[in-house]
N, C-alpha and C positions, 0 to 999 in steps of 0.2 A: 890080415891086417900086420904093419910093422910093429915092431915092441915100443919103439918111440911113441906112436900113435894112440897104443893102448895104456902107455904111463899117462899120458897126457890126460884122456877121458877118464882114468882113476883118480886125477887130482883133485881132492878136496874143493867144494865151491863151483865145481863144472854142473855136478847132477846134486840132488837132495832138496828139502823142502823149499829154500830160497831160490832156487834157481828156476830160469825162464824154462819153458817146457814148450816141446814139438815133436814131430814127427823124427826119426834119426836116418831111416834109409828110403831113397827115393829112385826112382828108375824115370825117368824123361824120354821121350821119344826127339830125336834132333831135327830141330826147326819148329820145335812146339812151345809151348807156355806152362807154367807153374805158378802156383801161387802157395806160399808158406807160411801157414800161422805162427807166430811166437807168444805164447801166451805166460801173463806173469802175474804176481799178486798185487792185491790195491795198493800195497806199500810204494811202488815203482811207477806207481800210475804219471808222476808231475817228472819224471827222469827221461831223460834223451833216450833211447834205444838205436840201436845201428848193426849194421851186415856187413860182416867181414868175411872174407876168404883165406884159406890157407891149412895147413893141419897143425900149426901153433899158435893156440890161440893167444899167443902171449905178442905174437910179433905177425900176426893175422893183416890182411890189407883191408881197410874201410872202405868199403863201395857206397853205401848210402847211409844217411842219419836221419833220424826224425828232424832235427834242428836245422840242418843245411848238409850237402845238397840232398831233396828226398827224392830226386831223381837224375839218373847218370846212365845215358844210353840206354840200355832194354832193361834196367834194373829200377824198381821204384820201390819206395817202404811209405808206410798208411800206419798212425799210431789211433788205436782207437780206446781211450782211455776208459770211458764208460762199460766197453765189454772186456778189459783188460789183456788187450791183444793187440799187437803190432802184426802188421801183412808184410811180407815181400815178395812182389812178383817179378819174375824173371821171363821176359820174352826172346824168342829168336833163338833158342839155346845149339849151339855148336858141340861138337867133341872137344873143343878147346876149354868149355865151361865145367868138363866133369872135374870135381875137385872135393875137398870138404868145406863149409861153411859155418858161418856162428849166428844166432839170436845172441844178442849182447843186449845188455841194461847198464848204463854208466850209473858208475857209484864216485860219488865225492870220496877221496881221499882213501878209499878202501879198493880192491880190487873188483873188477866188473864182474857181474853175472853173466854166465855165457851158455848156450847149449848148442852143440854142436849137428849138422847134418850134412850127410852125405848125399852128393845130386851124382846119379851115373847117368848120361845120355849115352843112348844108344840109338841103332837103325833099327827099326821092327823089323824090316826086310829081311834084314842080315840074320836079325835073330830067328827068325821064323825058319831059315833053311839048316841053323845048324841044330845037331841033335845033343847037343852038352852047351846051351844057350845059356848066359847070363840071367839071373832072374830079373822079371819085367814085371810092372805092375803101372795100370792106366784107366782111368776114365774118361765118358765121353764129355763130363760136364765139371766142373769144381767146384759150380754155385748152383743148387736147386731148389725150386721154392714151390711152397703146397700152401694151402687153406687149413685152419683150424677143422677137425674132423674130417678132415681128408685122407689121402695118402701119397707117397713119395716112393719114386724109385730109383734106383744107379744101378749103374751095369759096371763091374769091375772087372778088368779084364788082368790073366794071370799069365806067368809063364811056366814052362814044362817042368822047372823043379821045385813048384809050388807045393809046401807040403801041409798048408793051413788054409781055410777060409774063413776071414772074421769080418765084424764088422763093429767097429767100437768108436765111442764120444770120446773125444780127446780129454784126459784127466777124469776117465770114467772108466765103465765094465764094456765088455765086449759080449757080443752073440756069435758062437758058432753056425756052422751049417744045419739047416731045418731052422727051430723055429726058438725065439725067446723072448727077453722086453730089455730096452733100456730105459731108466728111471720111468716102470709103468707104459711103457709105448709099446706095442706088439710089434717085434721084428721077425720077418722071414726073411732065408736066405735060400734061394735055389741054384745049383750047381749044375753048369752044363759041363761037363768035362769034356766032350769031344771038340767043343766050339773054344772051350778054355775060357770062361764067363761064369761069375758068378752074379745073381740079379738080388740086391736087395731090397725090399719092401717096408716101408714104415707105417702104420695103418692109425687111423684115430686120433691124428695129430693134435697136439697142443702148443699152446705160444711158448712153454717153457721147454718144447724140442728144439726150438732154434738153435742155431750153435755150429761149432766144428767135429766130424766126424772123420774116420779114417777108414778105408779097405784095408787089409792087411793077408798077405797071403804067406806066412809065415817068415818072412824076410823083408819085403819092402811093406811102404806104408805111402799112400796116395791119401791126401787132405781131401775132402767135400766139405763145403758150406751151405747149411739148411737153414732158408728161411720161413716162419710159418707165420702167414698174413690171417687176420681177422676173416671169417666167413661173412660175405654179404649177406643182411637180413634182407625180408621179402617186407619187412614195414618200411625200412628205407627206400627201396624201389617203389613201392607204390605212393609213399608221401612227398618225391619230388616230382612227380607229374602235376599232382593234387596245386602242390604251392605255387608250380608255375603257372596252371589254369588260371588261378584265383588273381594270381599278379597280373596276367594279360587281360584279364575282365576288367579288374580295378583299372588298369592304365587306359583301356579303351573308353570305357566310360568317362574318366577324367578329359580324355581328348575329346568325346563326343561335346560332352558340357561346355568345353572350350572352345570347340568350332561352331557350336549354337549360339554361346555370346558373342563370338566376335561376327556373325553373321554369314559364316563357311558354309557352302553347301557340298556334301558329301552324301555317298551312297548309301552309309548307315542311315543319316538324317533321313534322308528321302524317303528310305523305307520306313522309318519312325514315322514321319509325318503320312506317307500313306496310309499307315496302321490307323494313325490319329483320324485322318481325313473318312477314313471306311467306317470308323467308329460314329463320327458326327453324322455320314450319310443316313444311317442306318436308323439314329434317332430322328432326323429330318423325316425320313420316310413314316416312322411310327406316326409323327406329329400331323405331318398330311393325310394319312390316313383317317385320324381322328377328326381333323378338320372338314375332310371330303365327306363323312359320314354327317358331321356336324350340319355342315350345308346342305347334304341331300334332306335332313330331314327337316332344316328350317325351310328350304324350298316347297317341300311336301305341305307344311303347316301353312304357307302362305297363298299355295294354289287352293287349299281348303278352305282358309278364310274369302279367299277371292271369289269361289263359286259359292259359298253361304251367302255373300253379298250380293252376287248377281242373282241369285235365286230370290232373296228378299226382295232385291229392286224389279224383278219379273213380277212378283207376285204382288208388289205394292201398285205396279202398272196396271195390272189384271185388274183387279179391286178398283182402280180408279176409274179404267174405262167402262166398268160394269156400272158403276156408279153414274156415269155420263149419260150412260143408253137409256136406264131406268128414268133418268129427269129428263130426257129428250121424248120420252116415250109419254110421259105424262104431259108434258108441253102441248103434243099433237093433241092427243084425247080433250083436253078443254077447248081448243081451237073448234074443234067437230061439233061440239054441243053450241 
């Protein structure tokens, strides 16, 4: 580093408790993209933030600002005042983008607060063939999502001259190779020196673990944002279909009532009517059975009465004929005498 740059970095106000905070050394593949987080204190949440380029912090060229313009070419800026961080995204990087950049907070009437970031644009194919290559560090994705109680993994690819393998929380502590914890969350780091990759796994995630982290290889840092979403509950999953079924049943019932009132004939009503008709038929059959039994009994009684009457009439007729025969026999006897 040239003496002028070293002097600039040591000027009071560039670092310290009131400075914005971010990574410092980054290597990015040519043609790729990168997002740089710039953290600041709550005091500056309503201040304008901007991103500028150049070794001299006082004369660096402003590229984008949070007031205007927020996007210029392949560079954009976004401020999240709730999280107290503004992010800068640079796309389609070329070797011409290799330079010093600054995270800046505009201070009215005072010197602006700044933090420098050196972005080194490299060709990974060229670097892979060099025995004394420049340091490089990259990740597959800068944004990773997990759920509460679950885990997330990040693969950090490093270069030949890497002396350390760490996983750090921005403005927090770091975990080296093997295992440890960040704010109580278990972290495991597995190194694959043959393929020059170290894999970071965070387990038992909590909502508080949402935030910016970085891979560190002893020279470069590459930021990674982890989002921890709430875990889906079984209760919520099972209740929703029940509510929908009730709603559907209620709606169907209302439609059936309306259809019945207006004289509409639907399949549902036909089935309902058929069910009612079936019930009526059963009742009629029972009454018919009772009535048939009564009629049969009545007919039997009627025939019995008729038989009795016929017998009585027959007996009466017989008695009458007998009486007449006796009278005729007496008359004949008197005549002979």
